[in-house]
N, C-alpha and C positions, 0 to 999 in steps of 0.2 A: 504495500500499501504506500501512496505519498505521500507525503507533509508538506502541508506550507506554511511557513512561518512567515507570513508579514504582519503583523500584531493583534490580529484576531484569529478565532478560534473557526477554524474549519472541520467538515464536516460531512460525514461522504452521500451522494445522491444514490439511492438505490434506484436498482434499476426498475419498478413497478414505477418508480417518479420518472423514469430515461423513457416509462413505457407511454407514459400521462404527459410528456412531454411532446412526443410525437403528433399524440394522437390531438390533442390541445392546437399544434401549431398545424394541422389536415385539416384544423376546424372540421371533426369527424367524431359522430357521439358515441359510444363503449356499442351497441350492435352495430354500427358500421363499419367500426375498426375491427372487429369480432370477425364479420362474415369475411371479406377479406381472406382472413386467415384460417375462415370452415371453423370457427369456437362463437362459441354465444358471449354475451356480452355479459354474462355472470363471470367468465372467467376472465376476462379482463377486468372487471370492477377489482376482483380478488389478488391479482398479479399487480395492479396500481397500486391498492391497500397495502400490501404484504402481504394477503394471508396464502397467498398461492405462488411459488420460484416458477421462474420461466425451465420451460424443458431445452432440448438444446434443437430440438425440431420445430419451435414455435420461435427464438431465437434467431436459425436460419431464416427462416418464414417474416417474418417481420421485415430481415437489415431487405431481403429480397423482393416486397411486397410493395416494402414502403421507405425505400433507397437506404439504407441507416447503416453507417459504419458497426460494423461487428465489435469492434473494437468500444467504441465510442457507449455500444449496449450490455456491453459487458465488465469491462471493468471501468475499477471505480472509479467515479467522475465527484471531486472534491466541491465543494460549494461553503459559503458561508453564511455562521450561523446565526442566528437573527442576533442583537445584543439584547439585554433584558434594560426595559424602561423604567 
C-alpha cells in the first residue's frame, strides 16, 4: 500500500467507491450499470456499499464494458480523510 505524507491523513478509496464513481460519472442507475454486466441492481448496490466484493470476472467485465483501467479498479487509491470541524 502507498502512503502520502502531505500534512493530512489519507485513507484508501474502496473498490466499491470506485465502482460508484464510474457509475455516477456515466450517469447510470444501479439497474442500468448492472444490466450491461449481466447482474441485478442489488449486486451493484452491495458492491458499492462494501457488503460484497468484486469477483475477478466482474472486475474484467467492468474494465471491458466501461473502459476502466484494471490497475485503478484493483489497486488502492488514496483520498484525503475529511478533517473534523
